[in-house]
C-alpha positions, 0 to 999 in steps of 0.5 A, spaced: 659 753 753 653 752 757 654 755 764 650 751 770 648 758 773 642 756 777 642 748 776 645 744 781 642 737 779 649 733 776 643 728 772 641 735 768 649 738 767 651 731 763 645 730 760 643 737 758 651 738 756 652 744 761 660 745 764 662 740 768 670 741 772 671 733 773 672 733 781 669 725 781 677 722 783 676 726 789 669 723 790 671 716 789 677 717 794 672 720 800 666 713 798 672 709 798 676 712 805 670 712 809 662 712 811 660 718 814 663 725 813 662 733 814 663 738 809 663 746 811 664 751 805 660 757 804 654 759 800 654 759 793 660 754 793 657 748 789 655 743 795 648 742 792 652 739 786 657 735 790 651 731 793 647 730 787 653 728 784 654 723 790 647 721 789 648 719 781 654 715 783 651 711 789 644 710 784 649 706 780 648 711 774 655 709 770 652 712 764 653 720 767 660 719 769 662 717 761 669 721 760 670 723 767 675 720 772 670 715 776 668 712 769 675 709 770 676 709 778 670 705 779 669 698 777 662 695 781 656 701 780 653 698 785 645 701 786 644 703 793 637 707 796 639 713 797 636 718 802 637 725 800 635 731 805 635 737 802 633 742 806 634 748 803 628 750 800 623 753 805 623 758 809 624 756 817 622 762 821 616 759 824 616 752 829 611 748 824 616 749 818 622 745 820 617 739 822 613 740 815 620 739 812 622 732 815 615 730 814 615 732 807 622 728 806 619 722 811 613 721 806 616 720 800 621 715 803 615 712 806 611 711 799 617 708 796 620 703 801 613 703 806 612 704 813 607 703 818 610 708 823 606 715 820 604 717 827 611 717 831 616 722 831 620 723 825 626 721 828 622 714 829 620 714 821 626 715 819 629 709 823 624 705 820 625 708 812 632 705 814 631 699 815 625 698 810 629 701 805 635 695 806 630 690 808 626 692 801 633 693 796 637 688 800 642 694 799 645 698 805 642 705 805 646 712 803 643 717 807 646 725 803 644 731 808 644 738 804 645 744 808 643 741 814 644 748 818 639 752 814 634 752 819 639 753 824 641 759 821 634 762 819 632 762 827 640 764 829 637 770 833 631 766 836 634 762 841 628 758 844 626 756 836 633 755 835 634 750 841 628 747 839 631 745 832 637 743 835 634 738 839 630 736 833 635 735 828 640 732 834 634 726 834 634 726 827 641 725 825 643 721 831 639 716 827 644 714 823 649 712 828 644 707 831 642 704 824 650 704 822 648 697 820 644 699 815 648 704 812 653 704 806 655 712 807 652 718 810 654 725 807 653 732 811 653 738 808 652 746 811 655 753 811 657 752 818 660 747 823 655 747 829 659 743 835 658 736 835 656 737 842 649 741 840 647 738 833 651 731 832 653 728 840 649 722 837 653 722 831 660 723 834 663 719 828 663 724 823 670 725 819 670 732 818 674 734 811 672 742 811 680 743 812 682 736 810 689 738 804 686 733 800 679 735 798 680 743 799 679 743 791 672 738 792 667 745 791 670 751 787 675 752 781 682 752 781 686 757 777 689 751 774 682 748 772 680 756 769 686 756 764 685 748 763 678 748 761 675 755 760 681 759 757 678 761 751 672 764 755 677 768 759 679 770 752 672 772 750 672 776 756 678 780 755 676 782 748 669 784 750 672 789 756 678 791 751 684 788 755 689 782 754 687 776 756 693 775 762 690 782 765 683 779 765 686 773 768 689 778 774 682 781 774 678 775 776 684 773 781 683 778 784 675 779 784 673 772 785 679 768 787 682 768 793 678 763 799 683 758 803 680 752 806 687 751 809 693 755 810 698 754 805 694 751 800 691 753 793 687 759 792 679 757 790 674 761 786 667 762 788 664 758 782 657 761 783 660 769 781 666 766 777 661 763 772 656 768 772 662 773 770 664 769 765 657 768 762 656 776 763 662 778 761 663 783 766 666 784 772 661 785 778 659 782 784 655 776 783 655 772 790 655 778 795 647 780 791 644 773 793 644 775 800 647 777 806 644 775 813 643 781 817 644 777 824 651 778 822 651 785 822 647 786 828 653 781 832 658 786 829 655 791 833 652 788 839 659 785 841 662 792 840 667 789 835 672 794 832 671 794 824 678 795 824 680 789 826 677 786 820 684 785 816 688 782 821 685 777 826 688 772 829 684 766 831 685 758 834 683 753 830 678 750 836 674 757 835 675 758 828 671 752 828 665 753 833 660 758 831 657 758 838 662 762 841 658 768 837 656 772 843 663 773 845 665 773 837 662 774 830 669 771 827 668 764 827 661 765 823 664 771 818 669 765 817 665 760 815 660 764 812 665 766 806 666 773 808 673 772 812 678 766 810 685 763 812 691 768 810 696 765 813 698 761 820 703 761 825 705 754 826 709 756 834 703 758 837 697 754 831 693 761 831 690 762 824 690 770 820 684 772 817 682 776 811 677 779 806 678 773 800 677 778 795 674 784 792 668 782 791 666 780 798 670 786 801 667 791 797 660 787 797 661 786 805 663 794 806 658 796 802 653 792 806 655 795 813 653 803 811 646 803 813 648 799 819 654 804 822 652 810 819 645 814 818 646 814 810 641 809 808 643 802 804 641 806 797 645 812 799 652 810 801 654 809 794 652 816 792 655 819 798 663 815 797 661 817 789 661 824 791 667 823 796 671 820 791 670 826 786 671 832 791 678 828 793 680 827 786 678 835 784 681 838 791 675 840 794 677 841 801 671 844 804 666 840 800 668 833 802 669 836 809 662 838 810 659 831 807 664 827 812 661 832 817 654 831 815 655 824 816 655 825 824 651 831 823 643 828 824 639 824 828 646 822 832 643 820 838 639 815 835 645 811 835 646 807 841 653 804 844 661 806 844 661 813 841 668 812 841 668 806 837 662 808 833 666 814 830 672 809 829 667 804 825 663 809 821 670 813 819 673 806 817 667 804 813 667 810 809 675 810 808 674 804 807 670 804 800 674 811 798 679 805 798 677 801 792 678 808 788 683 811 791 689 810 795 688 810 803 692 808 808 690 807 815 693 807 822 689 806 828 691 806 836 689 808 842 682 811 840 686 814 834 685 814 826 689 817 821 689 816 814 693 818 807 689 819 802 692 819 795 689 821 789 692 823 781 694 830 783 693 830 791 695 827 797 691 828 803 693 827 810 688 827 815 689 826 823 683 825 827 682 826 834 677 824 840 674 830 845 681 834 843 681 840 839 682 840 831 688 844 832 692 839 836 691 834 830 693 838 825 700 840 830 701 833 831 701 832 823 706 838 823 711 836 830 711 829 827 713 831 820 707 826 817 709 830 810 716 829 810 716 823 806 712 826 800 716 833 800 718 831 793 712 827 790 710 833 786 702 832 789 699 838 792 699 836 800 693 838 804 693 836 811 688 836 816 686 835 823 679 833 825 676 833 832 670 828 834 666 829 840 664 823 843 659 827 847 655 830 842 657 825 836 659 829 832 665 833 828 666 839 832 672 842 829 677 841 822 683 845 820 687 845 814 694 847 812 697 846 806 
């Protein structure tokens, strides 16, 4: 099996015998059902391959679709001039970068179709390219834009440059509406859905299929496709990991499945992670290793977002689809970027419930948060957690409590912001990481974090207080009989009361009872 790892060109995939999961029936219905489309999906989800497939189709390359559903659906195979704008391959951190990238594409198109307006603004040149392409070929033009928002996302924390890029792209994309008579089809892909007012106000006839039930499987891989096309490969991976095939399916599902692009629809696997896992026959965090924008984490901090809410956010569709409210809430950006996904829908109040899509994202995102919310450096976090877990498993209360105290012991005044939230978020991250190796139950309310940690031999009941005393915390465990449900469990029970001082930003006392 040849996996198309890093290969996003449809023609190369088909000619060189790479795996291709046939989505061409959906593509056929899209091109026959409308003119202008927009699709948002997380990075590494196959958007570029979709654009490349559309390009091959509109160039009439029938031979590439042999054996695919499109071969039997399409009867005409008309070739159109295709203007493919790929904004993926550039760093847009300086003001000249976007202009340079647009110029690069315009020069290629002008060399093919001709233009006498090379000294004009990009949108004027684009307009003349469309007209010249139509005039030269006698066929209407197809416009494909891959990662339309890449320049915007790279400068999201630079407001002046962001506004400059917005205005440039708004004018450039808006040309499609004025040249509608010469255009056969247009398709935009991106990670995010900037509001039509800011970027697409001049192109307000886009059909957004991001949450369209008919096309939730257009990018990504379903379990049905895995069992139909990759069952042998799953079997080989199971054998390599000395587990049964069904156990392998379950681990793949838990680790890489779980994306939902509309409530109540089938779960979608991240194709990049799944194919890497099958190729290397190892369960690793492939998608997360390809990069996480630090501005997302900065927005979590700047908006004083309580991390305990990440698994239970509820939000309306209007807010969910508009990342330009990120100054008030980072949740729409986290959702559109693929760190959160739809977990449920309240039809009565039209509210979506969000959560992490799978273990890969939950684990990778939590690990990524460590240096931003604690005093640990990125390379120290995993070691800290590993030692903490080992001490929990061994029943070494003194050792793991000293380790927890050390998390807040040095440089605590360098951490700015609300001290109570700082403590809650830091503890949440550490115990979230520990939860990947032990069983952790968390209960939060009114500035208090209560936790139960279970290992093979021990149960730890932890009560956290803010600006009180460790004795009060321990007393609450006893008064409310938190240990009662475990009295016949057989494991050794430790009850631990902990107090955090918001003044010193330290754990200023803890008490333990058995």
